[in-house]
C-alpha positions as CSV (number, residue, x, y, z in Angstrom):
1,M,102.5,114.2,121.2
2,I,100.1,114.6,118.3
3,N,101.8,115.3,115.0
4,A,99.6,118.2,113.8
5,R,101.3,118.3,110.4
6,Q,100.7,114.6,109.8
7,V,97.0,115.0,110.8
8,A,96.7,117.9,108.4
9,R,98.3,115.9,105.6
10,I,95.7,113.1,106.1
11,L,93.0,115.8,106.0
12,G,94.3,116.9,102.6
13,G,97.0,119.4,103.6
14,R,97.2,122.9,102.4
15,R,95.5,122.0,99.1
16,V,92.2,121.2,101.0
17,L,92.6,123.1,104.2
18,K,93.6,126.3,102.4
19,R,96.3,127.1,105.0
20,E,99.5,125.6,106.4
21,V,99.1,123.6,109.6
22,R,102.3,123.7,111.6
23,S,101.1,123.3,115.2
24,L,98.2,122.0,117.3
25,G,97.0,125.6,117.6
26,D,96.8,125.8,113.8
27,L,95.0,122.5,113.7
28,Q,92.5,123.5,116.4
29,E,91.7,126.7,114.6
30,V,91.0,124.9,111.3
31,V,88.7,122.4,113.1
32,A,86.9,125.1,115.1
33,D,86.2,127.1,112.0
34,G,84.8,123.9,110.3
35,L,86.9,121.7,108.0
36,P,86.3,122.0,104.3
37,V,84.0,119.2,103.1
38,G,87.0,117.9,101.0
39,A,88.8,117.1,104.3
40,L,86.2,114.4,105.0
41,D,86.8,112.8,101.5
42,E,90.5,113.0,102.0
43,A,90.5,111.4,105.4
44,V,88.2,108.5,104.7
45,A,90.1,107.8,101.4
46,Y,93.4,107.7,103.3
47,V,92.1,105.5,106.1
48,G,89.8,103.2,104.2
49,A,91.6,100.4,102.3
50,T,88.8,100.2,99.8
51,R,86.2,102.5,98.4
52,K,83.6,100.6,100.3
53,E,85.4,101.0,103.6
54,A,85.9,104.7,102.9
55,E,82.2,105.2,102.2
56,Q,81.3,103.3,105.4
57,L,83.6,105.6,107.4
58,K,82.2,108.6,105.7
59,D,78.6,107.6,106.7
60,L,79.7,107.1,110.3
61,L,81.4,110.5,110.5
62,V,78.8,112.6,108.7
63,P,75.5,110.9,107.6
64,R,74.8,110.9,103.9
65,A,71.7,113.1,104.3
66,T,73.7,115.6,106.3
67,R,76.5,115.6,103.8
68,G,74.1,116.6,101.0
69,R,73.5,119.9,102.9
70,R,77.2,120.7,103.4
71,R,78.6,122.7,100.6
72,A,81.7,124.5,101.8
73,A,82.5,123.5,105.4
74,L,81.5,121.0,108.0
75,K,80.1,122.1,111.3
76,P,82.6,122.1,114.2
77,A,81.3,118.8,115.8
78,E,81.5,117.1,112.4
79,S,85.0,118.5,111.9
80,E,86.1,117.2,115.3
81,R,85.0,113.7,114.3
82,V,86.9,113.9,111.0
83,E,90.0,115.2,112.8
84,R,89.7,112.4,115.4
85,L,89.8,109.8,112.6
86,A,92.9,111.5,111.0
87,R,94.6,111.9,114.4
88,V,94.1,108.2,115.3
89,M,95.4,107.2,111.9
90,A,98.4,109.4,112.1
91,L,99.4,107.9,115.5
92,A,98.8,104.4,114.3
93,E,101.0,105.1,111.3
94,Q,103.7,106.5,113.5
95,V,103.7,103.4,115.7
96,W,103.5,100.8,112.9
97,E,105.6,102.8,110.5
98,D,103.5,101.7,107.6
99,R,100.1,102.8,106.3
100,N,98.8,99.3,105.6
101,D,99.9,98.0,109.0
102,A,98.2,100.9,110.7
103,R,95.0,100.2,108.8
104,A,95.2,96.6,109.8
105,F,95.6,97.5,113.5
106,L,92.7,100.0,113.3
107,T,90.3,97.5,111.8
108,A,91.1,94.3,113.7
109,A,89.5,93.5,117.0
110,H,92.0,94.0,119.9
111,P,91.8,92.1,123.2
112,L,93.0,95.1,125.2
113,L,90.0,97.1,123.8
114,D,87.5,94.5,125.0
115,G,87.6,92.8,121.6
116,R,86.6,95.9,119.7
117,A,88.4,97.3,116.7
118,P,90.2,100.6,117.4
119,L,88.3,102.4,114.6
120,E,85.0,101.3,116.1
121,L,86.0,102.5,119.6
122,A,87.4,105.8,118.2
123,R,83.9,106.9,117.1
124,T,83.8,108.8,120.4
125,E,86.4,111.0,121.9
126,L,86.8,108.9,125.0
127,G,87.2,105.8,122.9
128,A,89.8,107.5,120.7
129,R,91.7,108.3,123.9
130,Q,91.7,104.6,124.8
131,V,93.1,103.7,121.4
132,E,95.7,106.5,121.6
133,E,96.7,105.3,125.1
134,L,97.2,101.7,123.7
135,L,99.2,103.1,120.7
136,W,101.4,105.2,123.0
137,K,102.1,102.1,125.1
138,L,103.0,100.1,122.0
139,E,105.2,103.0,120.7
140,Y,107.2,103.1,123.9
141,S,107.1,99.4,124.7
142,L,105.2,99.9,127.9
143,P,103.1,97.2,129.5
144,A,99.7,97.3,127.9
């Protein structure tokens, strides 16, 4: 199960989202309405180990030229990409029980993902689902 509160915390929590996220329904509403631009900054800073990594993630999620036009809120599709990053990170952190170990997992090539890094694969929803499936198998000690 996706931990909506943890995803929201990675997105900046109540301070950035301007509301409490207690359920997947709450999270879905916030994303559908368009996440605040600050949620992008919060998510990439949380996931990226360095400022350079965070900037690279930001460019992948919402291109620099597009970001310059966003003042208050991201469009729903952009919001979904940012939420997907936070969701995958939240699950990796749950599995590894450590933020740095989760980052290491997400950025290293993995043989069960055709040698691709989970973050690279998670650029699409289908790829994120593959990463999540692997993480759930790891969490529950299932054969991967």
